[in-house]
C-alpha positions in Angstrom: 14.9 -16.4 -8.4 17.8 -14.2 -10.0 17.9 -16.6 -12.8 13.9 -15.8 -14.0 15.5 -12.2 -13.8 18.7 -12.6 -15.6 16.5 -14.3 -18.5 13.7 -11.9 -18.2 10.8 -14.5 -18.4 8.7 -15.9 -15.4 10.1 -19.1 -14.8 8.4 -22.3 -12.5 10.1 -24.8 -10.9 9.5 -28.7 -11.4 11.5 -30.3 -9.6 11.9 -33.9 -10.9 13.5 -37.4 -10.8 17.7 -38.0 -12.3 15.8 -41.1 -14.1 12.9 -38.8 -16.0 16.6 -36.5 -17.6 16.4 -40.1 -19.4 12.9 -42.3 -19.9 10.6 -41.9 -23.2 7.2 -43.0 -21.9 8.1 -44.5 -18.4 11.3 -46.0 -19.6 15.5 -45.8 -20.5 16.0 -47.9 -23.9 18.5 -50.2 -21.7 20.4 -49.8 -24.6 20.7 -46.2 -24.7 24.1 -45.8 -24.1 25.3 -48.2 -26.9 23.1 -47.7 -29.7 23.6 -44.8 -32.0 19.8 -45.2 -33.2 18.1 -44.0 -30.1 17.0 -40.4 -30.2 13.6 -38.9 -28.6 13.1 -36.1 -26.8 12.8 -37.4 -22.7 10.0 -37.5 -21.2 11.2 -34.4 -18.6 10.3 -32.0 -21.7 7.0 -33.0 -21.2 6.0 -30.6 -18.5 9.6 -28.2 -18.9 11.1 -26.4 -21.9 14.3 -26.2 -20.4 16.3 -28.4 -17.7 18.9 -26.4 -15.0 21.2 -28.9 -13.5 24.6 -29.8 -13.3 24.7 -32.8 -16.1 27.7 -34.7 -17.6 27.3 -34.2 -20.8 28.3 -37.6 -22.4 27.8 -38.8 -26.5 25.1 -40.8 -25.8 23.1 -38.0 -23.9 23.5 -35.5 -26.9 21.5 -37.5 -29.0 18.5 -36.2 -26.7 19.1 -33.0 -25.8 21.4 -30.1 -26.3 24.0 -29.0 -22.9 24.8 -25.7 -22.5 28.1 -26.1 -20.8 28.9 -23.8 -18.5 31.3 -25.9 -15.6 34.0 -27.7 -17.3 34.5 -31.1 -16.5 37.0 -32.1 -13.9 37.7 -35.5 -12.3 38.8 -35.4 -8.2 40.9 -38.8 -7.5 40.6 -39.1 -3.4 43.0 -40.7 -1.4 44.3 -41.9 1.7 47.2 -39.5 3.3 50.0 -41.4 2.4 49.3 -41.2 -0.7 50.1 -38.0 -3.5 49.7 -38.1 -6.9 51.3 -35.1 -8.9 50.8 -36.5 -12.1 48.3 -39.2 -13.7 51.0 -41.3 -14.9 51.6 -41.9 -10.9 48.6 -43.7 -11.2 50.2 -46.7 -13.2 49.8 -49.9 -11.0 47.4 -49.0 -8.8 44.0 -49.8 -8.0 41.0 -47.3 -8.5 37.1 -47.5 -6.9 34.6 -46.2 -9.2 31.1 -46.5 -9.2 29.8 -48.6 -11.9 27.8 -47.0 -14.9 28.2 -43.0 -14.0 29.9 -40.5 -16.0 33.2 -41.0 -13.3 32.9 -44.6 -14.8 33.3 -43.5 -18.3 35.8 -40.5 -17.3 38.4 -42.7 -16.2 38.1 -45.8 -18.9 38.8 -42.6 -21.3 41.3 -41.7 -19.2 42.9 -44.7 -19.0 42.4 -45.2 -23.0 44.2 -41.7 -23.8 47.3 -41.7 -21.7 47.4 -45.6 -22.0 47.3 -45.9 -18.2 47.6 -50.0 -16.2 45.1 -49.2 -13.9 43.1 -51.5 -11.8 39.2 -50.8 -11.8 37.2 -51.9 -9.4 33.2 -50.6 -10.5 31.5 -50.6 -7.1 27.8 -50.3 -6.0 27.3 -46.9 -4.5 29.8 -44.1 -3.4 29.8 -45.4 0.5 31.2 -48.7 -1.1 34.6 -46.5 -3.0 35.0 -44.8 0.5 35.5 -48.0 2.1 37.8 -49.2 -0.9 39.8 -46.0 -0.4 39.9 -46.8 3.4 41.0 -50.6 2.9 43.6 -49.0 0.4 42.3 -47.9 -3.4 42.0 -45.1 -4.9 38.6 -43.8 -5.2 37.5 -41.3 -8.1 34.6 -38.7 -7.8 
């Protein structure tokens, strides 16, 4: 409860599912990531004044809540022992496995656009599948 002492306020901890951070009346709008007009207060704020979590700041998420950035965003790229990457340009021509519909996928897409990288991206359903692909020779982005 050091956090409560730091804030000098009583704190009640409410555990919530990740989806509740983005739900509106129990549902996440299917076009939340692309529809610029969607704005609402997520259900998680029905019983909490503040959410404390490690959540990547994304433009569509900023429409729903304010963020206090504490930890800078970074990407770790895992490879097999025989492949050493020292520079982003060394990723050109390689294959990357990344979990679909995650902030990691968005960050990888931004890196490709920003640095004009020629990377084949395989979107997978979960990190376990990405690990299997890494062992089969693909890179994995977490």
